[in-house]
C-alpha positions in Angstrom: 7.1 45.2 -23.5 8.2 41.8 -25.1 6.2 40.5 -27.8 6.3 36.8 -26.9 3.5 34.4 -26.6 2.8 32.5 -23.4 1.6 29.4 -22.7 -0.1 29.1 -19.5 -0.4 25.6 -17.7 -2.6 24.4 -15.1 -1.0 22.7 -12.0 -4.1 20.2 -11.9 -3.9 17.0 -13.4 -6.3 14.8 -15.4 -5.5 11.9 -13.6 -8.8 10.8 -11.8 -11.2 9.2 -14.3 -14.1 9.4 -11.4 -15.9 12.5 -11.4 -16.2 14.3 -7.8 -19.4 13.5 -6.0 -20.7 13.7 -2.5 -20.7 11.0 -0.2 -24.6 10.9 0.1 -27.1 12.5 -2.3 -28.3 15.9 -1.5 -31.9 15.8 0.4 -35.0 16.8 -1.6 -36.0 19.1 1.0 -34.7 20.2 4.3 -38.2 20.4 5.8 -38.4 18.1 8.9 -34.9 17.4 8.9 -31.8 17.7 11.4 -29.2 19.6 9.7 -25.5 19.7 11.5 -23.3 22.6 11.9 -19.8 21.6 12.1 -17.4 24.4 12.9 -13.8 24.6 13.9 -12.1 27.3 16.0 -11.2 29.7 13.2 -12.5 33.5 13.8 -15.3 33.4 11.0 -16.5 29.7 11.6 -19.2 30.4 14.0 -20.4 34.0 12.8 -20.9 32.3 9.3 -22.7 29.4 10.7 -25.1 31.7 12.7 -26.2 33.4 9.9 -27.0 30.5 8.0 -28.9 28.8 11.0 -31.0 31.9 11.3 -31.8 31.8 7.4 -32.4 28.2 7.4 -35.0 28.6 10.4 -36.4 31.6 8.5 -36.9 29.1 5.2 -37.6 25.9 6.6 -39.3 26.3 10.1 -39.6 22.6 10.8 -35.9 22.1 10.4 -33.8 21.7 13.4 -29.9 22.5 13.8 -27.5 20.6 15.7 -24.0 21.9 16.5 -20.5 20.4 16.7 -17.4 22.1 17.7 -13.9 20.9 16.2 -11.9 23.4 18.6 -8.7 22.0 17.8 -8.3 22.2 13.9 -4.8 21.1 13.8 -5.8 17.8 15.5 -8.1 15.1 14.2 -11.2 14.0 16.2 -9.2 10.8 16.5 -6.2 12.6 18.2 -8.7 14.7 20.3 -10.3 11.4 22.0 -13.6 12.7 20.3 -14.4 9.9 17.5 -17.0 8.5 19.3 -18.8 11.7 20.1 -18.6 12.9 16.4 -19.8 9.4 15.3 -22.9 9.7 17.6 -23.7 13.2 16.4 -23.6 12.3 12.7 -26.0 9.5 13.4 -28.4 12.1 14.5 -28.3 14.5 11.5 -29.5 14.1 8.0 -27.0 16.5 6.3 -24.1 18.6 7.7 -22.7 21.9 6.6 -19.4 22.7 7.7 -17.3 26.2 8.2 -13.6 26.5 8.5 -13.5 29.9 8.9 -10.9 31.3 6.5 
């Protein structure tokens, strides 16, 4: 075995001075909220969201859930002609949880 010393470098740059943050703040509670469940067509996306849906209903009984299916993951919703449908769905939810099934 060689006796060398190795330096491990990360491929990630420290170029962005803005810390990552969400688009909107997290709601204080999920009670009485509508949570959107966004999935694509990958195999594990729907089952994982179904488990999450059941647990959310147990923990927050007054929370309602709304599904949106992006069934063509290699095409944007704009390319699918579904942008207006997606934007309308977004207006009816307080937060979104997405699952890509990978």
